[in-house]
Each structure stands twice: as structure tokens, then as C-alpha cells.
C-alpha positions as CSV (number, residue, x, y, z in Angstrom):
1,M,-157.6,116.8,-45.8
2,S,-158.5,113.4,-44.4
3,N,-158.4,111.9,-47.8
4,V,-154.9,113.2,-48.3
5,K,-153.8,111.8,-45.0
6,K,-155.4,108.4,-45.7
7,S,-153.8,108.2,-49.1
8,R,-150.4,109.0,-47.7
9,L,-150.8,106.5,-44.9
10,Q,-151.8,103.8,-47.3
11,T,-148.8,104.5,-49.5
12,M,-146.5,104.3,-46.5
13,L,-148.0,101.0,-45.4
14,K,-147.7,99.5,-48.8
15,Q,-144.0,100.6,-49.0
16,A,-143.4,99.0,-45.6
17,E,-145.0,95.8,-46.6
18,K,-143.1,95.7,-49.8
19,S,-139.8,96.4,-48.0
20,R,-140.6,93.6,-45.5
21,A,-141.3,91.2,-48.3
22,N,-138.1,92.1,-50.0
23,S,-136.3,91.6,-46.8
24,R,-137.7,88.1,-46.4
25,N,-136.6,87.2,-49.9
26,V,-133.1,88.6,-49.3
27,L,-132.7,86.5,-46.2
28,K,-133.9,83.3,-47.9
29,L,-131.8,80.8,-49.7
30,H,-133.8,79.3,-52.6
31,I,-132.9,75.6,-53.3
32,L,-134.3,73.8,-56.3
33,F,-133.4,70.4,-57.8
34,V,-133.3,70.4,-61.6
35,T,-132.6,67.9,-64.3
36,R,-129.8,68.1,-66.9
37,L,-129.7,65.9,-70.0
38,D,-126.8,63.5,-70.3
39,T,-125.3,65.0,-73.5
40,R,-122.8,62.2,-74.0
41,T,-125.3,59.4,-74.4
42,H,-128.5,61.4,-74.7
43,R,-130.0,58.8,-72.4
44,G,-131.3,59.8,-69.0
45,Y,-130.9,62.9,-66.9
46,Y,-128.6,64.1,-64.1
47,V,-130.1,65.8,-61.1
48,D,-128.4,69.1,-60.0
49,M,-128.9,71.1,-56.9
50,R,-129.4,74.8,-57.7
51,M,-128.9,77.4,-54.9
52,T,-130.0,81.0,-55.4
53,Y,-129.4,84.0,-53.2
54,K,-129.8,87.7,-54.1
55,G,-130.0,86.8,-57.7
56,I,-126.8,84.8,-57.7
57,R,-127.2,81.2,-58.9
58,F,-124.9,78.3,-58.1
59,Q,-125.6,74.9,-59.5
60,R,-123.7,71.6,-59.0
61,A,-124.3,67.9,-59.8
62,T,-125.6,65.7,-57.0
63,G,-124.3,62.5,-58.6
64,I,-127.9,61.1,-59.1
65,K,-129.0,60.0,-62.5
66,I,-132.6,59.3,-63.5
67,K,-134.2,57.8,-66.7
68,S,-136.8,60.6,-67.2
69,K,-137.6,64.1,-65.9
70,A,-140.9,62.8,-64.5
71,M,-139.0,60.8,-61.8
72,L,-138.0,64.0,-60.1
73,N,-140.3,65.8,-57.7
74,A,-138.4,69.1,-57.5
75,Q,-140.6,70.6,-54.8
76,A,-140.5,67.8,-52.3
77,P,-137.7,67.0,-53.2
78,A,-138.0,63.3,-54.1
79,I,-137.1,60.7,-56.6
80,I,-140.1,58.5,-57.4
81,N,-139.7,54.9,-56.1
82,N,-136.2,55.5,-54.9
83,P,-136.1,56.3,-51.1
84,E,-132.3,56.3,-50.9
85,Q,-131.9,58.9,-53.6
86,T,-134.7,60.9,-52.0
87,A,-133.0,60.8,-48.6
88,L,-129.8,62.1,-50.3
89,L,-131.6,65.1,-51.9
90,Q,-133.3,66.0,-48.7
91,D,-130.1,65.7,-46.7
92,L,-128.3,68.0,-49.2
93,K,-131.0,70.6,-48.9
94,A,-131.0,70.4,-45.1
95,Q,-127.3,70.8,-44.9
96,A,-127.3,73.8,-47.3
97,Q,-130.0,75.5,-45.2
98,K,-128.2,74.8,-42.0
99,L,-124.9,76.3,-43.3
100,F,-126.8,79.2,-44.7
101,L,-128.4,80.0,-41.4
102,E,-125.0,79.6,-39.6
103,C,-123.7,82.3,-42.0
104,K,-126.5,84.6,-41.2
105,L,-126.2,84.1,-37.4
106,T,-122.4,84.6,-37.4
107,E,-122.7,87.6,-39.9
108,R,-120.5,85.9,-42.4
109,P,-120.8,86.8,-46.1
110,I,-122.9,84.3,-48.0
111,D,-120.7,82.2,-50.3
112,L,-122.6,79.6,-52.2
113,E,-119.5,77.8,-53.4
114,L,-118.2,77.6,-49.8
115,I,-121.5,76.2,-48.7
116,W,-121.3,73.5,-51.4
117,G,-117.7,72.8,-50.5
118,C,-118.6,72.3,-46.8
119,I,-121.4,69.9,-47.8
120,L,-118.8,67.8,-49.7
121,G,-116.4,68.0,-46.9
122,I,-113.8,69.9,-48.9
123,D,-113.9,73.1,-46.8
124,H,-114.4,73.7,-43.1
125,F,-116.9,76.3,-42.0
126,R,-116.0,77.3,-38.5
127,D,-114.5,80.8,-38.5
128,G,-112.3,80.3,-41.5
129,T,-110.6,77.2,-39.9
130,P,-109.3,74.9,-42.6
131,S,-109.9,71.2,-42.6
132,L,-106.9,68.9,-41.7
133,L,-106.0,68.5,-45.3
134,G,-106.4,72.2,-45.8
135,L,-104.1,72.9,-42.9
136,I,-101.4,70.7,-44.5
137,T,-101.8,72.5,-47.8
138,Q,-101.7,75.9,-46.0
139,F,-98.5,74.9,-44.2
140,E,-97.0,73.7,-47.4
141,K,-97.6,77.1,-49.0
142,T,-95.6,78.8,-46.2
143,Q,-92.7,76.4,-46.7
144,T,-92.8,77.0,-50.5
145,E,-92.4,80.7,-49.8
146,R,-89.5,80.0,-47.5
147,H,-87.9,77.9,-50.3
148,E,-88.4,80.6,-52.9
149,V,-86.6,83.2,-50.7
150,G,-83.8,80.8,-49.9
151,D,-84.6,80.0,-46.3
152,L,-85.3,76.4,-47.1
153,S,-82.8,74.3,-49.0
154,P,-84.0,72.4,-52.1
155,K,-83.1,69.1,-50.5
156,S,-85.2,69.9,-47.4
157,Y,-88.1,71.2,-49.5
158,V,-88.2,68.0,-51.6
159,K,-88.2,65.9,-48.4
160,L,-91.0,68.1,-47.0
161,L,-93.2,67.6,-50.1
162,R,-92.8,63.9,-49.8
163,W,-93.8,64.0,-46.1
164,H,-96.9,66.0,-47.0
165,R,-97.9,63.5,-49.7
166,Y,-97.7,60.7,-47.1
167,L,-99.7,62.8,-44.6
168,N,-102.4,63.5,-47.1
169,E,-102.7,59.8,-47.9
170,F,-102.8,58.9,-44.2
171,V,-105.5,61.5,-43.4
172,T,-107.6,60.4,-46.4
173,D,-107.3,56.7,-45.6
174,V,-107.6,56.8,-41.8
175,L,-109.5,60.0,-40.9
176,G,-111.3,60.8,-44.1
177,K,-111.2,63.7,-46.5
178,S,-113.5,65.8,-44.3
179,A,-111.4,65.3,-41.1
180,Q,-111.0,68.5,-39.0
181,I,-107.9,69.6,-37.1
182,D,-109.4,68.8,-33.8
183,D,-110.2,65.2,-34.9
184,V,-106.5,64.4,-34.4
185,K,-105.9,62.5,-31.2
186,P,-102.7,61.5,-29.4
187,A,-103.2,57.9,-30.5
188,H,-102.9,59.0,-34.1
189,A,-99.1,59.3,-33.7
190,K,-98.9,55.5,-33.3
191,A,-101.4,55.0,-36.1
192,L,-99.4,57.2,-38.4
193,E,-96.2,55.2,-37.5
194,T,-97.9,51.9,-38.3
195,W,-99.6,53.1,-41.5
196,T,-96.3,54.5,-42.8
197,K,-94.4,51.4,-42.2
198,K,-97.1,49.2,-43.8
199,H,-97.9,51.3,-46.8
200,K,-94.6,53.1,-47.5
201,E,-92.2,50.4,-46.3
202,V,-90.0,52.9,-44.6
203,S,-87.7,52.5,-41.5
204,H,-88.7,53.2,-38.0
205,N,-86.5,56.3,-37.8
206,Y,-88.2,57.7,-41.0
207,T,-91.6,57.4,-39.5
208,Q,-90.5,59.3,-36.4
209,H,-89.5,62.2,-38.6
210,I,-92.9,62.2,-40.3
211,I,-94.8,62.2,-37.0
212,T,-92.5,65.0,-35.7
213,H,-93.4,67.0,-38.9
214,L,-97.1,66.5,-38.2
215,K,-96.6,67.8,-34.7
216,R,-94.9,70.8,-36.3
217,I,-97.9,71.4,-38.5
218,L,-100.2,71.2,-35.5
219,N,-98.1,73.7,-33.7
220,Y,-98.6,76.0,-36.7
221,A,-102.4,75.5,-36.2
222,V,-102.1,76.5,-32.5
223,E,-100.3,79.7,-33.6
224,F,-103.2,80.6,-35.9
225,E,-105.6,79.7,-33.1
226,Y,-107.3,77.0,-35.1
227,I,-107.0,74.8,-32.1
228,N,-106.1,75.6,-28.5
229,R,-103.7,72.7,-27.8
230,N,-101.5,70.5,-29.9
231,P,-102.8,66.9,-29.5
232,L,-99.3,65.6,-30.2
233,I,-97.7,67.8,-27.6
234,N,-96.5,64.9,-25.5
235,F,-95.1,63.0,-28.5
236,R,-91.3,62.4,-28.3
237,R,-89.7,60.7,-31.2
238,S,-87.6,57.6,-30.6
239,I,-84.7,57.2,-32.9
240,N,-82.8,53.9,-33.2
241,F,-79.1,54.7,-33.6
242,T,-77.0,52.0,-35.3
243,K,-73.2,51.8,-35.1
244,G,-71.8,53.2,-38.3
245,E,-69.0,51.5,-40.2
246,Y,-65.5,53.0,-40.1
247,L,-62.0,52.1,-41.1
248,T,-58.9,51.8,-38.9
249,R,-55.7,53.7,-39.6
250,K,-54.2,50.4,-40.9
251,E,-57.1,49.8,-43.2
252,V,-56.7,53.3,-44.7
253,E,-53.0,52.7,-45.2
254,A,-53.8,49.4,-46.9
255,I,-56.1,51.2,-49.4
256,Q,-53.5,53.9,-50.2
257,S,-50.7,51.4,-50.7
258,M,-52.7,49.4,-53.3
259,T,-51.2,48.9,-56.7
260,L,-53.8,49.7,-59.3
261,F,-53.6,50.0,-63.1
262,D,-57.0,51.2,-64.1
263,P,-57.2,55.1,-64.1
264,T,-60.8,55.1,-62.7
265,L,-59.9,52.8,-59.8
266,Q,-56.8,54.9,-59.1
267,L,-59.0,58.1,-59.0
268,A,-61.6,56.4,-56.7
269,R,-58.8,55.2,-54.4
270,D,-57.3,58.7,-54.2
271,L,-60.6,60.3,-53.5
272,A,-61.3,57.7,-50.8
273,V,-57.9,58.4,-49.1
274,F,-58.5,62.1,-49.3
275,M,-61.8,61.7,-47.6
276,A,-60.3,59.5,-44.9
277,W,-57.6,62.0,-44.0
278,T,-59.8,65.2,-44.3
279,G,-63.3,64.0,-43.2
280,L,-64.9,66.1,-46.0
281,A,-68.3,65.0,-47.2
282,Y,-68.7,64.1,-50.8
283,V,-70.7,67.3,-51.6
284,D,-67.9,69.4,-50.0
285,M,-65.2,67.7,-51.9
286,N,-67.2,68.2,-55.1
287,S,-67.0,71.9,-54.6
288,L,-63.5,72.2,-53.3
289,R,-61.6,75.1,-55.0
290,P,-58.2,76.8,-54.6
291,E,-59.7,79.6,-52.5
292,H,-60.5,77.1,-49.8
293,I,-56.8,76.3,-49.3
294,K,-55.3,78.5,-46.5
295,Q,-51.9,78.8,-44.8
296,T,-51.1,79.6,-41.2
297,I,-48.4,82.0,-40.0
298,D,-46.3,78.9,-39.3
299,G,-46.7,77.7,-42.9
300,D,-49.1,74.9,-42.1
301,I,-51.6,74.3,-45.0
302,F,-55.3,73.7,-44.2
303,I,-58.8,73.8,-45.7
304,L,-61.3,76.4,-44.6
305,K,-64.7,75.8,-46.2
306,F,-68.3,76.3,-45.1
307,R,-70.1,73.0,-45.3
308,E,-72.8,72.7,-48.0
309,K,-75.2,70.9,-45.5
310,T,-74.9,72.9,-42.3
311,G,-73.3,76.2,-43.4
312,Q,-70.8,75.7,-40.6
313,P,-67.1,76.3,-41.2
314,A,-64.9,73.2,-41.4
315,I,-61.2,73.6,-40.6
316,V,-59.1,70.7,-41.9
317,Y,-55.4,70.4,-41.5
318,L,-53.8,68.8,-44.6
319,T,-51.3,66.1,-43.9
320,K,-48.7,64.8,-46.3
321,K,-51.0,62.4,-48.2
322,P,-53.9,64.8,-49.0
323,L,-51.3,67.3,-50.2
324,E,-49.8,64.7,-52.5
325,I,-53.2,63.9,-53.9
326,L,-54.0,67.6,-54.6
327,E,-50.6,68.1,-56.3
328,K,-51.2,65.0,-58.4
329,Y,-54.4,66.4,-60.0
330,Q,-53.5,70.1,-60.2
331,D,-52.8,69.8,-64.0
332,N,-55.8,67.5,-64.6
333,P,-57.8,68.8,-67.6
334,L,-61.1,68.4,-65.9
335,C,-59.9,70.4,-62.8
336,K,-58.6,73.2,-65.1
337,K,-61.9,73.3,-66.9
338,T,-64.1,73.3,-63.8
339,G,-61.8,75.2,-61.4
340,L,-62.1,72.4,-58.9
341,L,-59.1,70.8,-57.0
342,L,-60.2,67.2,-57.6
343,P,-61.8,65.5,-60.7
344,M,-64.8,64.0,-58.9
345,L,-66.7,60.9,-59.8
346,T,-70.5,60.8,-59.2
347,N,-71.5,60.0,-55.7
348,Q,-73.2,56.7,-56.8
349,G,-70.3,55.8,-59.0
350,L,-67.7,56.4,-56.3
351,N,-69.6,54.4,-53.7
352,R,-70.0,51.5,-56.2
353,I,-66.2,51.4,-56.9
354,L,-65.3,51.7,-53.2
355,K,-67.3,48.5,-52.6
356,E,-65.1,46.8,-55.2
357,L,-61.9,48.2,-53.7
358,A,-62.5,46.9,-50.2
359,P,-61.9,43.2,-50.9
360,L,-58.8,44.1,-53.1
361,A,-57.4,45.8,-50.0
362,G,-58.3,42.8,-47.8
363,I,-61.1,44.8,-46.0
364,K,-64.3,43.0,-45.0
365,K,-66.3,46.1,-44.6
366,V,-68.7,48.0,-46.9
367,I,-66.9,51.3,-47.7
368,T,-68.9,54.4,-48.5
369,C,-68.2,58.1,-48.6
370,H,-69.8,58.6,-45.2
371,C,-67.9,55.6,-43.9
372,L,-64.7,57.5,-44.8
373,R,-65.9,60.7,-43.2
374,R,-66.6,58.7,-40.0
375,T,-63.1,57.2,-40.3
376,Y,-61.5,60.6,-40.1
377,A,-63.4,61.4,-36.8
378,T,-62.5,58.0,-35.2
379,I,-58.8,58.4,-36.1
380,L,-58.9,61.8,-34.4
381,Y,-60.6,60.3,-31.3
382,A,-58.1,57.5,-31.2
383,A,-55.3,60.1,-31.1
384,G,-56.9,61.8,-28.1
385,T,-58.0,64.9,-30.0
386,D,-60.2,67.4,-28.1
387,E,-63.9,67.1,-29.1
388,K,-64.1,70.8,-29.8
389,A,-61.3,70.5,-32.3
390,I,-63.1,67.5,-33.9
391,R,-66.3,69.5,-34.1
392,A,-64.5,72.4,-35.8
393,S,-62.8,70.1,-38.3
394,M,-66.0,68.1,-39.1
395,G,-68.1,71.3,-39.5
396,H,-70.8,70.2,-37.1
397,A,-73.4,72.7,-35.9
398,T,-73.1,71.6,-32.3
399,L,-70.8,69.7,-30.1
400,A,-73.7,67.4,-29.2
401,M,-73.8,66.2,-32.8
402,T,-70.1,65.3,-32.6
403,E,-70.5,63.4,-29.3
404,K,-73.7,61.7,-30.5
405,H,-72.4,60.3,-33.7
406,Y,-68.7,59.7,-33.1
407,A,-67.7,59.6,-29.5
408,H,-69.1,56.1,-28.9
409,L,-67.1,54.7,-31.8
410,Q,-63.7,54.8,-30.0
411,P,-64.0,53.4,-26.5
412,D,-60.2,52.9,-26.4
413,A,-59.6,56.6,-26.7
414,I,-62.2,57.3,-23.9
415,V,-60.7,54.7,-21.6
416,R,-57.2,56.2,-22.3
417,E,-58.4,59.7,-21.4
418,L,-60.1,58.5,-18.2
419,K,-57.0,56.5,-17.2
420,N,-54.7,59.6,-17.7
421,R,-57.1,61.8,-15.7
422,L,-57.5,59.3,-12.8
423,A,-53.8,58.7,-12.6
424,Q,-53.1,62.3,-11.9
């Protein structure tokens, strides 16, 4: 009986010891440095780091090359007669072990590829928090999804991609590839402004938009609890507003009364006059169709069109001159083919010809499509038109936009309005 009990007890002890040994092996990360022949030149060997856990092997190059296998002491690890390379191998091993233990302590799954990525500074290891470059990439993916479902216009998406490219370069140059989100400090707003002006040669206003976008990305990080507070929370962009060019009513009349013989110049002149008397942007004129022409109960003809840029409705009363231009081109072959009301030139081509027409009309200003749109607003202001009516006609999203960009252009109209009010 005692022999049976003893035998059974010994068996249980052996099983327990074996289980404990297996447990120790499971918890251990095995790291070994191995050589790999340079197959391209067949001269020398590369040193790789091999990590093994639960039978899964992961091997990557360390960037070290030696002349012979004998130069590597895989157990130490060490490279004979090369203390710098030896220090690198020991540092790689120490980092891998440290990250492995952090995984075990925080009960994360062991991912050897992730551990290697963290050693190289590609990935961030804290609770799934991405690195700063990873955050920018993650935010870009969300914006790509918005673009794919139509919530982000193609123009805005292209602009966003350019900003992300600049931000990636800035982070790499100034903060480093391994920079983390909480490495960003308030001072980096000014650093980004200086870096962008120097390396990308962009305007001050453009840099402010990029910094604002970085602030938006960091707000996204706060929402996902990657950080507790946006380091750029106190940043306020400073935009330098310049006085835009516009034409007076007399200058518009000088353009429309010009005698021209070239058909292309005549078309450019007609398009310019139409813009000046309607305030339509080029992109909206380029998509103007018969269904956009409406008529009031009183018989007044006007344009009702949702703007391509803002999606806001623009209500434009058509005076005699714009109506004459529409009538002039109603039988145009290109208009009949496309279904458009006007045979448009390209935006660049039209702007180029407008610069040539200005001196012919005795105008010493640079005329562009946006200059003509601004002209329409200033003519309305000069006539004392209510700002709400101007906003509705221009298709602005807010009244503040109308006041911000156009109210300051006509002080005479403002003084006249104040005079009339004060005289009452």
C-alpha cells in the first residue's frame, strides 16, 4: 500500500515539476543573434535578431554586417573587437525584454512584430496609443472614409492630403519618427509656422491653416483619450487680410463698350461682364443651365442656383446686360451640345485674357474672375443694398462672411448710410 502511495506521489511531483518548467518556458522570450550570408556579394554576413515565443519565431536584420561568423558571440551577445556594435546588440536585446515584460504585466497579447516595431520607433506601445505619425495616418483614414461617402469634397480632400504630407515631413525633421503625441508642446505651433515658411515657401495665411489642422488632429486624439489635453488648445490663428481688387461701375461699363474683332476676346469680354453684373463664381457659371433661370410673379427674371463651393443658394436678379449676353449665346453650338447657357473658356485661359483686356479698356488693375465677383458685391454696397440681400445673392454661408470680405470695400456706402440714419 505504501509503495503504491509513494509511486503515485512521485508521479504527481514529477508532473508538477514538468508543468512548472513548461510554465517558465512559456513566459520566457528567447532572443538569439544569428548570422545570414550576404547572398548578393557572397562576402560577409549580416547579423539578425531572432525572437522566439511559444514556438513562434520572428527574425529581422539589425543592420550590422561582419566579415566572418566567428566574429559574433551569439550568447553574450557581442561582436569581437567592436564595442559599438556590441552595445547595439545588447541594447536591442534589453529593449525587447523590457517590452516583453511590459506586455506580460499589462496582460497584453505577445506580438513579436509589434515589439520589433516599437524598438525601431515605428509603433507606440502604450495601451494601443499610436505615435504622432501614426495619429496623422489614422486621422487621414477617417477623412478618406468621409471623402468616399461624399461628406468631404474632392478639393478639400486633396488639400488635406497635402497638409498631411507637410505635417509628416515636419514631425520627421523636427521631432523625429518615433515622436509620441504627448511630445507636442505649445511652442511647436510657432516651430511649424517657421518650418513651413522656410521649407515649403508658403504664405503666412497658409501656415495658419496647417497649424489649425494639426490642432484639429490633436482634438481627435483627445476624443480617443490618447492624450488628456490638446497642447495647442490656446492657439488662435492670425490671418492677414488684404484688400481685394475690384472694378467700379464706370470701369465695367468701359469693358462692355469695347469694340473687339477677335471672337475669343469677345467671348472673354462677355463672360467678364456677365460675372460683374451677376457675381457668379467661375465654377457656378461653368455649370449654369436653363433650369437655373426663374421668373417672379411680376415677370422679373433671376438665377436661382446652389453654389458649387458652399452648397448655399444664390439668388441673382438679371439686369438688361446679362440677359442680352444669354440671348446672344442661346444658339451657340457648344451650348447646345453641353446644355449650358454660356460657352465657357477655361479658368486659366479666361484669367489670362482678362489681364490683356484691362489695358485695352484703360484699366490699370489686374482683372481676374474673383475680382469681377467682388465687383458685383461692391456695386451693390455702393447702391445701398441691404447686407442680407447681398449675402443671399452671393450665396454666402453666413452674413459674417459677407461683412468680412466685402463691407470694408465701400466706405462711401457706409458713410452714406450713417449720414442718412443720423439725419433722421
